[in-house]
C-alpha positions as CSV (number, residue, x, y, z in Angstrom):
1,A,-18.6,-55.6,30.2
2,A,-20.7,-57.7,32.4
3,R,-23.7,-57.6,30.0
4,I,-21.9,-58.7,27.1
5,R,-22.6,-62.5,26.7
6,S,-20.0,-62.9,23.7
7,T,-17.7,-62.0,20.9
8,R,-17.8,-63.2,17.0
9,I,-15.8,-62.4,13.9
10,R,-16.3,-64.2,11.1
11,T,-15.2,-63.4,7.1
12,G,-15.6,-64.9,3.8
13,R,-12.6,-66.1,1.6
14,S,-12.4,-67.3,-1.9
15,L,-10.0,-69.6,-3.5
16,S,-7.8,-67.5,-6.0
17,G,-8.3,-69.5,-9.4
18,I,-11.5,-70.9,-8.5
19,P,-15.1,-69.7,-9.5
20,L,-16.8,-68.3,-7.1
21,P,-19.7,-70.4,-5.7
22,P,-22.6,-69.8,-8.0
23,S,-20.7,-70.7,-11.0
24,C,-18.4,-73.6,-9.2
25,T,-19.2,-76.7,-10.9
26,K,-19.3,-80.0,-8.7
27,A,-15.2,-80.9,-9.2
28,E,-14.4,-77.3,-8.5
29,R,-16.4,-77.8,-5.0
30,R,-14.7,-80.9,-4.3
31,E,-11.0,-78.9,-5.3
32,V,-11.8,-76.1,-2.7
33,E,-12.9,-78.4,0.2
34,A,-9.7,-80.9,-0.3
35,K,-7.4,-77.2,-0.4
36,M,-9.0,-76.0,2.8
37,T,-9.4,-79.5,4.4
38,S,-6.0,-80.8,3.8
39,A,-4.5,-76.9,4.9
40,L,-7.0,-76.7,8.6
41,M,-5.5,-80.8,9.1
42,T,-1.9,-79.1,9.7
43,L,-3.4,-77.0,12.5
44,E,-1.8,-76.9,16.0
45,G,-2.0,-76.2,19.4
46,P,-4.7,-74.1,20.1
47,L,-6.0,-74.7,16.3
48,K,-6.0,-78.6,15.9
49,G,-9.4,-79.7,15.5
50,D,-11.1,-81.8,12.8
51,Y,-13.4,-81.3,9.9
52,Y,-17.1,-83.1,9.9
53,A,-18.2,-83.4,6.1
54,L,-22.0,-83.1,5.6
55,S,-24.5,-85.9,6.7
56,G,-25.2,-87.7,2.9
57,S,-21.3,-86.2,1.3
58,Q,-19.5,-88.6,-0.5
59,S,-16.5,-86.3,-1.3
60,Y,-14.3,-86.4,2.2
61,A,-12.5,-89.8,1.6
62,P,-11.7,-90.0,5.5
63,K,-15.1,-89.6,6.5
64,P,-17.1,-91.4,3.7
65,G,-20.8,-90.4,3.7
66,G,-20.2,-87.5,6.4
67,M,-21.3,-87.0,9.8
68,T,-24.2,-88.6,11.1
69,A,-27.4,-86.5,11.0
70,E,-27.7,-86.7,14.6
71,Q,-24.2,-84.6,14.7
72,E,-25.6,-82.4,11.9
73,E,-28.3,-81.3,13.9
74,K,-26.4,-80.7,16.8
75,F,-24.3,-78.5,15.0
76,R,-27.3,-76.6,13.9
77,V,-29.3,-76.7,17.3
78,E,-25.5,-75.0,18.9
79,H,-26.0,-72.6,16.1
80,F,-22.5,-74.0,14.4
81,L,-23.6,-75.4,11.3
82,F,-25.4,-73.7,8.0
83,Q,-28.1,-75.1,6.4
84,E,-29.7,-76.1,2.5
85,P,-30.4,-72.9,0.8
86,D,-34.2,-72.1,0.8
87,S,-34.5,-68.3,0.0
88,T,-35.0,-67.6,-3.5
89,L,-32.1,-65.7,-4.0
90,L,-29.2,-68.4,-2.7
91,I,-31.2,-70.9,-5.0
92,S,-31.9,-68.5,-8.2
93,G,-27.7,-68.3,-7.2
94,K,-27.8,-72.0,-8.2
95,M,-26.1,-72.4,-4.4
96,H,-27.8,-75.8,-4.1
97,R,-26.4,-77.6,-6.6
98,D,-25.2,-81.1,-5.6
99,W,-26.0,-80.6,-1.9
100,P,-24.3,-82.1,0.3
101,D,-21.7,-83.1,-1.7
102,A,-18.1,-80.9,-0.9
103,R,-19.8,-79.1,2.1
104,G,-19.2,-78.9,6.1
105,I,-17.7,-78.1,8.8
106,W,-14.4,-77.5,10.5
107,H,-13.8,-76.7,14.7
108,N,-11.3,-76.7,16.6
109,D,-11.3,-79.0,19.5
110,L,-12.3,-76.0,21.9
111,K,-14.8,-74.9,19.2
112,N,-14.2,-71.0,19.0
113,A,-12.7,-71.5,15.6
114,L,-15.0,-72.8,12.9
115,V,-14.5,-72.7,9.1
116,W,-17.3,-73.3,7.0
117,T,-16.9,-75.3,3.6
118,N,-18.6,-74.4,0.4
119,E,-21.7,-72.6,1.8
120,E,-21.8,-69.3,0.4
121,D,-18.6,-68.6,0.0
122,H,-16.0,-71.4,-0.5
123,M,-14.9,-70.4,3.2
124,R,-16.6,-68.9,6.2
125,V,-14.1,-68.1,9.1
126,I,-15.5,-67.6,12.1
127,S,-13.9,-67.1,16.3
128,M,-16.1,-66.1,18.8
129,E,-16.0,-66.5,22.9
130,M,-18.3,-66.0,25.5
131,G,-17.3,-62.7,27.1
132,F,-15.6,-59.9,26.2
133,D,-12.6,-60.4,24.9
134,I,-12.5,-58.8,21.6
135,V,-8.4,-58.7,21.4
136,N,-8.1,-63.0,21.5
137,V,-11.3,-63.3,19.6
138,F,-9.7,-61.2,16.8
139,K,-6.2,-62.6,17.3
140,R,-7.7,-66.2,17.4
141,F,-9.3,-65.0,13.3
142,V,-6.2,-63.9,12.5
143,D,-4.2,-66.6,13.5
144,L,-7.0,-69.1,11.5
145,C,-6.6,-67.3,8.1
146,N,-3.1,-66.6,8.1
147,N,-2.2,-70.4,8.5
148,V,-5.1,-72.0,6.5
149,E,-3.6,-69.6,4.0
150,S,0.0,-70.4,4.6
151,S,-0.7,-74.1,4.6
152,M,-3.0,-74.6,0.7
153,T,-0.2,-71.9,-1.0
154,A,3.1,-74.3,0.5
155,A,0.9,-77.6,-0.8
156,S,-0.5,-76.7,-4.0
157,G,0.1,-72.5,-4.5
158,T,-3.4,-71.2,-3.5
159,K,-4.0,-67.9,-2.2
160,F,-7.1,-66.2,-1.1
161,A,-8.8,-64.4,-3.8
162,H,-7.4,-60.8,-3.6
163,N,-6.8,-57.4,-5.5
164,E,-5.2,-55.1,-3.9
165,H,-7.9,-52.4,-5.0
166,L,-10.9,-53.9,-3.9
167,G,-10.1,-56.2,-1.3
168,D,-10.8,-59.9,-1.0
169,S,-13.3,-61.3,-3.8
170,L,-16.9,-62.7,-2.3
171,T,-19.8,-64.0,-3.6
172,C,-22.0,-61.2,-2.1
173,P,-20.6,-57.7,-3.4
174,A,-21.4,-56.4,-0.1
175,N,-19.1,-58.5,1.7
176,R,-16.4,-57.4,-1.0
177,G,-13.4,-55.9,1.2
178,T,-12.3,-57.3,4.5
179,G,-15.8,-59.4,4.4
180,R,-15.1,-59.0,8.3
181,R,-18.1,-58.4,10.6
182,S,-17.9,-58.6,13.8
183,S,-20.3,-59.0,17.1
184,M,-21.1,-58.6,20.6
185,L,-24.4,-60.6,22.1
186,I,-25.2,-57.9,24.8
187,K,-27.8,-58.6,27.4
188,L,-30.2,-55.6,28.8
């Protein structure tokens, strides 16, 4: 256990009734951002946090223009934030349209729970912390997913896209099912 530096669990989630990101219009991406940020801003206790639209985004009314370029760079240096798609695969899938509009990051005050908006999926959920307490990381991950979905459902009837037979619907077919990935950084 002394060699385990950090533990992380992540997944993607898509909102039911809204096309997956390669087929989303600008208005649909903004709808995803609005529903998700509305739900995320209701979280309390250890999940209480704030949302930061990408620099240059005009889609999030509470913070017109999004975060500063310096804040965005700091998030990237800390490995908390995604960047504009530059691979042939993602560009051919039109993942870069209207960049940076309706894209951003939410994190809790402790920075151990993150949600990316409109990256590869509508929502990327990440729970992490230093050390090896995978039970705590998993509990936070489940609480975040459940609380966001229940808040969206209460506000607008929106749920995560899920099929009883195939599991969660995500952009990449390899993530179909739970889409969950768990990892530990170990010092050798």
